[in-house]
C-alpha positions as CSV (number, residue, x, y, z in Angstrom):
1,M,-3.7,21.1,13.8
2,N,-1.6,20.0,10.8
3,V,-4.1,17.7,9.1
4,A,-1.4,16.2,6.8
5,L,0.8,15.3,9.8
6,R,-2.3,13.9,11.5
7,A,-3.1,11.7,8.5
8,H,0.5,10.4,8.3
9,N,0.4,9.7,12.1
10,A,-2.8,7.7,11.5
11,R,-1.0,5.5,9.0
12,L,1.7,4.9,11.6
13,H,-1.0,3.6,13.9
14,A,-2.0,1.2,11.2
15,Y,1.6,-0.1,10.9
16,T,1.4,-1.0,14.6
17,G,-1.8,-2.9,14.1
18,D,-4.0,-0.2,15.8
19,Y,-6.4,0.0,12.9
20,E,-9.3,1.4,14.9
21,T,-7.2,4.5,16.0
22,A,-6.0,4.9,12.4
23,I,-9.5,4.9,11.0
24,R,-10.8,7.2,13.7
25,E,-8.0,9.7,13.1
26,L,-8.4,9.6,9.3
27,H,-12.1,10.2,9.6
28,A,-11.3,13.1,12.0
29,V,-9.0,14.6,9.3
30,L,-11.7,14.2,6.7
31,E,-14.2,16.0,9.0
32,L,-11.7,19.0,8.9
33,D,-10.9,18.6,5.2
34,P,-13.3,16.3,3.3
35,R,-11.1,16.5,0.1
36,H,-7.8,15.7,1.8
37,L,-6.4,13.3,-0.8
38,Y,-3.8,11.6,1.4
39,A,-6.3,10.9,4.2
40,R,-8.7,9.3,1.7
41,L,-5.9,7.2,0.2
42,A,-4.7,6.2,3.7
43,L,-8.2,5.2,4.7
44,G,-8.4,2.9,1.8
45,I,-4.9,1.5,2.6
46,V,-5.9,0.9,6.2
47,H,-9.0,-0.9,5.3
48,L,-7.0,-3.0,2.8
49,A,-4.3,-3.8,5.4
50,R,-6.9,-5.0,7.9
51,G,-8.5,-7.3,5.2
52,D,-11.6,-5.2,4.5
53,H,-10.9,-4.9,0.8
54,E,-14.5,-4.1,0.0
55,L,-14.4,-1.0,2.3
56,A,-11.1,-0.1,0.7
57,M,-12.1,-0.1,-2.9
58,P,-14.5,2.9,-2.9
59,W,-11.7,5.2,-1.6
60,F,-9.4,4.2,-4.4
61,E,-12.1,4.4,-7.0
62,Q,-13.0,7.9,-5.8
63,I,-9.4,9.1,-6.1
64,V,-8.9,7.5,-9.6
65,E,-12.1,9.3,-10.7
66,E,-11.0,12.6,-9.4
67,V,-7.3,12.3,-10.3
68,P,-7.0,9.9,-13.3
69,D,-3.2,10.0,-13.4
70,H,-2.8,9.2,-9.6
71,S,-0.4,6.3,-9.5
72,S,-0.9,4.9,-6.0
73,A,-4.7,4.5,-6.0
74,P,-4.9,2.2,-9.1
75,L,-2.1,0.1,-7.7
76,H,-4.0,-0.4,-4.5
77,M,-7.1,-1.2,-6.6
78,I,-5.1,-4.0,-8.1
79,C,-4.3,-5.2,-4.6
80,V,-8.1,-5.3,-3.9
81,W,-8.7,-7.4,-7.0
82,G,-5.9,-9.8,-5.9
83,M,-7.4,-10.1,-2.5
84,R,-10.8,-10.8,-4.1
85,G,-9.2,-13.6,-6.1
86,E,-9.6,-11.7,-9.3
87,T,-6.0,-12.1,-10.1
88,A,-6.4,-12.2,-13.9
89,H,-8.2,-8.9,-13.8
90,G,-5.5,-7.5,-11.5
91,K,-2.7,-8.7,-13.7
92,A,-4.3,-7.2,-16.8
93,M,-4.7,-3.9,-15.0
94,L,-1.1,-4.0,-13.9
95,D,0.1,-4.7,-17.5
96,A,-2.1,-1.8,-18.7
97,L,-0.9,0.7,-16.1
98,P,2.1,2.1,-17.9
99,N,-0.1,2.9,-20.9
100,R,-2.8,4.4,-18.7
101,L,-0.5,6.5,-16.5
102,G,2.0,7.5,-19.2
103,N,5.1,9.0,-17.6
104,A,3.6,9.1,-14.1
105,H,6.1,7.8,-11.6
106,F,5.2,5.2,-9.0
107,T,7.5,3.9,-6.4
108,P,8.9,0.3,-6.9
109,F,7.6,-0.4,-3.3
110,F,4.1,-0.5,-4.7
111,V,5.1,-2.9,-7.5
112,A,6.3,-5.4,-4.8
113,L,3.1,-4.8,-2.9
114,V,0.9,-5.5,-5.9
115,H,2.8,-8.7,-6.7
116,S,2.2,-9.8,-3.1
117,C,-1.5,-9.0,-3.3
118,L,-1.8,-10.9,-6.6
119,G,-0.2,-14.0,-5.0
120,E,3.0,-13.7,-7.1
121,H,5.3,-14.3,-4.2
122,D,8.5,-14.8,-6.2
123,E,7.9,-11.6,-8.1
124,A,7.0,-9.8,-4.9
125,L,10.2,-10.9,-3.1
126,A,12.4,-10.1,-6.1
127,S,10.7,-6.7,-6.5
128,L,11.5,-5.7,-2.9
129,E,15.1,-5.2,-4.0
130,D,14.2,-2.3,-6.3
131,P,12.9,0.1,-3.6
132,A,15.9,-0.8,-1.4
133,R,18.4,-0.3,-4.3
134,T,16.9,3.0,-5.3
135,S,16.7,4.4,-1.7
136,D,13.0,4.6,-2.0
137,Y,11.7,6.4,1.1
138,L,9.1,3.6,1.6
139,T,11.7,0.9,2.1
140,V,11.8,1.5,5.8
141,S,8.1,0.6,6.0
142,I,8.5,-2.8,4.3
143,P,8.9,-4.8,7.6
144,Y,5.8,-2.9,9.1
145,H,3.4,-3.0,6.2
146,P,0.7,-5.5,7.0
147,L,0.4,-6.7,3.4
148,F,4.0,-8.1,3.7
149,D,3.1,-10.0,6.9
150,R,2.7,-13.2,5.0
151,Y,6.4,-13.3,4.5
152,R,7.4,-13.0,8.2
153,T,8.8,-16.5,8.2
154,E,10.0,-16.6,4.5
155,P,13.8,-17.1,4.5
156,R,14.2,-14.9,1.4
157,Y,12.3,-12.1,3.0
158,L,14.2,-12.3,6.2
159,A,17.5,-12.3,4.2
160,F,16.3,-9.2,2.3
161,L,15.6,-7.4,5.6
162,A,19.0,-8.4,7.0
163,R,20.8,-7.3,3.9
164,H,19.3,-3.8,4.1
165,G,19.5,-3.4,7.9
166,L,15.7,-3.7,8.4
167,E,14.1,-5.6,11.3
168,L,10.7,-7.1,11.8
169,P,8.6,-5.3,14.4
170,P,7.9,-7.4,17.6
171,S,4.9,-9.6,17.2
């Protein structure tokens, strides 16, 4: 009955590639609590991870409208722009983010993710070191996050995982 735990569990389903269960669970959470911020964010992230960036964007836009200083939603919006091929717009938004968010904190994990979505592979791979170095709690999800799947055979990515004791999930 803990909706927060249920929403987090749904995201774990997405990390295993079971997007349908993740989406079903997140909608169930939203039936219980339509304003549950994390469930709405996770639903956008799941759509983004499975390549449905057009379904993802409204969830992120909704959160940014309601919580203008939310840090994760605009970063995921930049991922959508990158996946749409609107990389110049995404890069401009990334550059403007510190001014927009002020002192709001966002995890370095998302910086690496955004660089990956924008096709800035060298920057993404270099940025992965920051969450690992700062003991960011999201570091453990790096090998499982579908938006990093493009690096599964990249030697620098594999070396990063080995350096930090992380392993790719079975294919």
